[in-house]
C-alpha positions as a Markdown table, in Angstrom:
| # | Residue | x | y | z |
|---|---|---|---|---|
| 1 | Met | -0.3 | 0.0 | -0.1 |
| 2 | Lys | 1.4 | 3.6 | -1.1 |
| 3 | Thr | 1.8 | 6.2 | 1.6 |
| 4 | Thr | 1.5 | 9.9 | 1.6 |
| 5 | Asp | 5.0 | 11.9 | 1.2 |
| 6 | Cys | 4.8 | 14.0 | 4.1 |
| 7 | Leu | 3.2 | 12.3 | 6.9 |
| 8 | Gly | 3.6 | 8.5 | 5.4 |
| 9 | Leu | 0.0 | 7.7 | 5.9 |
| 10 | Pro | -1.1 | 4.8 | 4.1 |
| 11 | Tyr | -3.9 | 5.3 | 1.5 |
| 12 | Pro | -5.9 | 2.6 | -0.8 |
| 13 | Glu | -5.5 | 2.7 | -4.5 |
| 14 | Cys | -7.0 | 1.4 | -7.6 |
| 15 | Ala | -5.3 | -1.0 | -9.7 |
| 16 | Pro | -4.0 | 0.1 | -13.0 |
| 17 | Pro | -5.8 | 0.6 | -15.5 |
| 18 | Leu | -8.5 | 2.0 | -13.0 |
| 19 | Val | -11.0 | -0.6 | -13.9 |
| 20 | Lys | -11.0 | -2.8 | -11.0 |
| 21 | Asp | -10.9 | -1.4 | -7.6 |
| 22 | Ala | -8.1 | -2.8 | -5.5 |
| 23 | Ser | -9.3 | -1.0 | -2.2 |
| 24 | Asp | -11.7 | -2.1 | 0.3 |
| 25 | Ile | -13.4 | -0.7 | 3.0 |
| 26 | Glu | -11.2 | -1.7 | 5.6 |
| 27 | Gln | -8.3 | 0.3 | 4.0 |
| 28 | Leu | -10.6 | 3.5 | 3.6 |
| 29 | Arg | -11.3 | 3.1 | 7.2 |
| 30 | Asp | -7.7 | 2.9 | 8.2 |
| 31 | Phe | -6.9 | 5.7 | 5.9 |
| 32 | Ala | -9.6 | 8.0 | 7.6 |
| 33 | Leu | -8.3 | 6.8 | 11.4 |
| 34 | Thr | -4.8 | 7.6 | 10.6 |
| 35 | Thr | -5.5 | 10.8 | 9.1 |
| 36 | Asp | -7.7 | 11.9 | 12.2 |
| 37 | Ala | -4.7 | 10.7 | 14.5 |
| 38 | Ala | -2.2 | 13.0 | 12.6 |
| 39 | Val | -4.6 | 15.9 | 12.7 |
| 40 | Gln | -5.0 | 15.5 | 16.6 |
| 41 | Ala | -1.6 | 15.3 | 17.1 |
| 42 | Leu | -0.8 | 18.4 | 15.0 |
| 43 | Ala | -3.6 | 20.3 | 17.2 |
| 44 | Asp | -2.3 | 19.0 | 20.5 |
| 45 | Ser | 1.1 | 20.2 | 19.5 |
| 46 | Val | -0.1 | 23.8 | 18.6 |
| 47 | Ser | -1.8 | 23.7 | 21.8 |
| 48 | Glu | 1.2 | 22.9 | 23.7 |
| 49 | Asn | 3.6 | 24.8 | 22.1 |
| 50 | Leu | 1.7 | 28.0 | 20.9 |
| 51 | Arg | -1.1 | 28.4 | 23.6 |
| 52 | Asn | 0.5 | 27.0 | 26.7 |
| 53 | Pro | 4.4 | 26.6 | 26.5 |
| 54 | Asp | 6.4 | 25.4 | 29.6 |
| 55 | Ser | 6.8 | 28.7 | 31.9 |
| 56 | Ala | 7.8 | 29.6 | 35.3 |
| 57 | Ser | 8.7 | 32.6 | 37.6 |
| 58 | Met | 10.1 | 32.5 | 40.8 |
| 59 | Phe | 11.6 | 35.0 | 43.3 |
| 60 | Gly | 13.5 | 35.3 | 46.5 |
| 61 | Thr | 15.1 | 37.5 | 49.2 |
| 62 | Arg | 18.5 | 37.1 | 50.8 |
| 63 | Ala | 21.1 | 38.8 | 52.7 |
| 64 | Ser | 24.6 | 38.1 | 52.0 |
| 65 | Thr | 28.3 | 39.7 | 52.1 |
| 66 | Gly | 30.7 | 39.1 | 49.3 |
| 67 | Gln | 30.8 | 40.3 | 45.6 |
| 68 | Asp | 29.7 | 37.0 | 44.1 |
| 69 | Val | 26.1 | 36.0 | 45.0 |
| 70 | Val | 24.1 | 33.1 | 43.7 |
| 71 | His | 20.5 | 33.8 | 44.0 |
| 72 | Phe | 17.8 | 31.3 | 45.3 |
| 73 | Tyr | 14.3 | 31.5 | 44.8 |
| 74 | Pro | 12.1 | 29.6 | 47.3 |
| 75 | Thr | 8.8 | 31.0 | 46.0 |
| 76 | Val | 6.8 | 30.2 | 42.8 |
| 77 | Asp | 4.4 | 32.4 | 41.8 |
| 78 | Phe | 3.7 | 31.0 | 38.1 |
| 79 | Asp | 4.5 | 27.4 | 36.9 |
| 80 | Asn | 2.6 | 25.6 | 34.3 |
| 81 | Ala | 5.0 | 23.0 | 33.7 |
| 82 | Gly | 6.6 | 21.7 | 37.0 |
| 83 | Met | 9.7 | 23.8 | 36.4 |
| 84 | Gly | 9.5 | 25.5 | 39.9 |
| 85 | Asp | 12.1 | 23.2 | 42.1 |
| 86 | Thr | 11.2 | 24.7 | 45.5 |
| 87 | Asn | 13.8 | 22.1 | 46.9 |
| 88 | Ala | 16.4 | 23.4 | 45.3 |
| 89 | Asp | 15.3 | 26.7 | 45.0 |
| 90 | Leu | 15.7 | 27.4 | 41.0 |
| 91 | Ile | 14.1 | 26.5 | 37.9 |
| 92 | Arg | 14.4 | 23.0 | 36.7 |
| 93 | Ile | 14.1 | 22.4 | 33.1 |
| 94 | Gln | 11.2 | 19.6 | 31.9 |
| 95 | Glu | 11.7 | 19.6 | 28.1 |
| 96 | Asp | 14.7 | 20.4 | 25.7 |
| 97 | Gly | 14.5 | 23.7 | 23.7 |
| 98 | Trp | 15.4 | 27.4 | 23.4 |
| 99 | Tyr | 14.0 | 29.5 | 26.3 |
| 100 | Met | 13.9 | 33.1 | 26.9 |
| 101 | Cys | 15.2 | 33.4 | 30.3 |
| 102 | Gly | 15.4 | 36.8 | 32.3 |
| 103 | Gly | 14.9 | 38.3 | 35.7 |
| 104 | Trp | 16.0 | 41.1 | 37.9 |
| 105 | Val | 17.9 | 42.2 | 41.1 |
| 106 | Gln | 17.5 | 44.8 | 43.6 |
| 107 | Ala | 20.3 | 45.4 | 46.0 |
| 108 | Asn | 19.7 | 47.2 | 49.2 |
| 109 | Ser | 22.1 | 48.1 | 52.2 |
| 110 | Ala | 21.9 | 50.5 | 54.8 |
| 111 | Ser | 25.5 | 51.6 | 53.8 |
| 112 | Leu | 25.1 | 51.2 | 50.1 |
| 113 | Pro | 27.4 | 53.9 | 48.3 |
| 114 | Asn | 25.9 | 55.8 | 45.2 |
| 115 | Ser | 26.6 | 52.7 | 43.0 |
| 116 | Ile | 28.0 | 49.4 | 43.6 |
| 117 | Gly | 28.4 | 48.5 | 40.1 |
| 118 | Leu | 25.9 | 45.7 | 40.2 |
| 119 | Arg | 25.8 | 43.1 | 37.4 |
| 120 | Ile | 24.1 | 39.8 | 36.8 |
| 121 | Glu | 24.5 | 36.6 | 34.7 |
| 122 | Pro | 22.4 | 33.6 | 34.4 |
| 123 | Ile | 24.1 | 30.3 | 35.5 |
| 124 | Val | 23.0 | 26.7 | 34.4 |
| 125 | Asn | 24.1 | 23.9 | 36.4 |
| 126 | Gly | 26.3 | 26.0 | 38.6 |
| 127 | Asp | 28.2 | 27.4 | 35.5 |
| 128 | Val | 28.3 | 30.9 | 34.3 |
| 129 | Ile | 26.9 | 30.6 | 30.6 |
| 130 | Thr | 27.0 | 34.1 | 29.1 |
| 131 | Ser | 28.8 | 37.5 | 29.9 |
| 132 | Arg | 27.5 | 39.6 | 32.7 |
| 133 | Gln | 24.7 | 42.2 | 32.1 |
| 134 | Gly | 24.3 | 45.5 | 33.3 |
| 135 | Pro | 25.4 | 47.6 | 35.1 |
| 136 | Gly | 22.5 | 48.3 | 37.7 |
| 137 | Gln | 20.9 | 51.6 | 38.0 |
| 138 | Pro | 21.0 | 53.3 | 41.3 |
| 139 | Ala | 18.4 | 54.9 | 43.4 |
| 140 | Val | 18.4 | 56.0 | 46.9 |
| 141 | Gly | 19.6 | 53.2 | 49.0 |
| 142 | Asp | 18.8 | 50.6 | 46.2 |
| 143 | Glu | 20.5 | 49.4 | 43.0 |
| 144 | Phe | 18.5 | 47.6 | 40.4 |
| 145 | Val | 19.8 | 45.4 | 37.5 |
| 146 | Gly | 17.9 | 43.3 | 34.9 |
| 147 | Trp | 18.8 | 40.5 | 32.3 |
| 148 | Val | 17.4 | 38.6 | 29.6 |
| 149 | Asp | 19.0 | 36.0 | 27.4 |
| 150 | Met | 18.1 | 33.2 | 25.1 |
| 151 | Leu | 19.4 | 29.9 | 26.1 |
| 152 | Phe | 19.4 | 26.4 | 24.8 |
| 153 | Leu | 18.3 | 24.2 | 27.9 |
| 154 | Arg | 18.0 | 20.4 | 28.4 |
| 155 | Val | 15.7 | 18.4 | 30.6 |
| 156 | Gly | 17.0 | 18.4 | 34.2 |
| 157 | Asp | 19.2 | 21.8 | 33.6 |
| 158 | Ala | 19.1 | 24.0 | 36.8 |
| 159 | Leu | 18.9 | 27.8 | 35.9 |
| 160 | Gln | 19.7 | 30.2 | 38.5 |
| 161 | Ala | 21.4 | 33.7 | 38.4 |
| 162 | Met | 24.4 | 35.1 | 40.0 |
| 163 | Ser | 25.1 | 38.9 | 40.7 |
| 164 | His | 28.2 | 40.7 | 41.0 |
| 165 | His | 29.1 | 44.1 | 42.3 |
| 166 | Thr | 32.4 | 46.1 | 43.0 |
| 167 | Ala | 32.0 | 47.6 | 46.4 |
| 168 | Ser | 33.6 | 46.0 | 49.4 |
| 169 | Ala | 33.1 | 42.4 | 49.7 |
| 170 | Ala | 32.6 | 43.2 | 53.5 |
| 171 | Leu | 29.2 | 45.2 | 52.6 |
| 172 | Asn | 26.0 | 43.4 | 54.0 |
| 173 | Val | 23.6 | 43.4 | 51.0 |
| 174 | Thr | 20.1 | 42.4 | 51.0 |
| 175 | Tyr | 18.9 | 41.3 | 47.7 |
| 176 | Ile | 15.5 | 40.8 | 46.3 |
| 177 | Ser | 15.7 | 38.9 | 43.3 |
| 178 | Arg | 13.3 | 37.3 | 40.3 |
| 179 | Ile | 13.9 | 34.8 | 37.7 |
| 180 | Trp | 11.8 | 33.3 | 34.7 |
| 181 | Ala | 12.0 | 31.0 | 31.9 |
| 182 | His | 9.6 | 30.7 | 28.9 |
| 183 | Leu | 9.9 | 28.0 | 26.2 |
| 184 | Val | 9.9 | 29.5 | 22.9 |
| 185 | Ile | 11.0 | 26.5 | 20.7 |
| 186 | Ala | 11.0 | 22.9 | 21.6 |
| 187 | Asn | 13.6 | 20.8 | 20.5 |
| 188 | Val | 12.4 | 18.7 | 17.5 |
């Protein structure tokens, strides 16, 4: 039995010279069922990848000294795919693909100078994977920095962010931070 070019669906055909019909009703039924299954699979894929892609957003607060601080996110405020890992306080990827990732950090200290040169970078599985983004924008007693990046991530990858500042390492800073990830293209 021949199959269609793009999806490989089997279809019945007449025996040449089109006098005798070689197909029977079972073959026609099988063709209808496989076509229906292919259309449903396409509809499910569109629904999952375009209308409801994997997404998560988490936030947290941490007081710390030192110039390099890895941020943890114990609170999930949006998660439609089980990506918010509250045991490890980070985003855990559930599907291979390209993700739009981002977030922000706010640094606050009673003795915060005008600017501490706050920068931020995403880390995956404990490793820095892009260059630092920033510098932060100082405000009265606070400094803010945001980041966004396109990352190819695999199932099980752990996504966090790390901030860096150029002020004294002894400066005690309270950080409020947010991180998010949104699947843009699933790996096919």
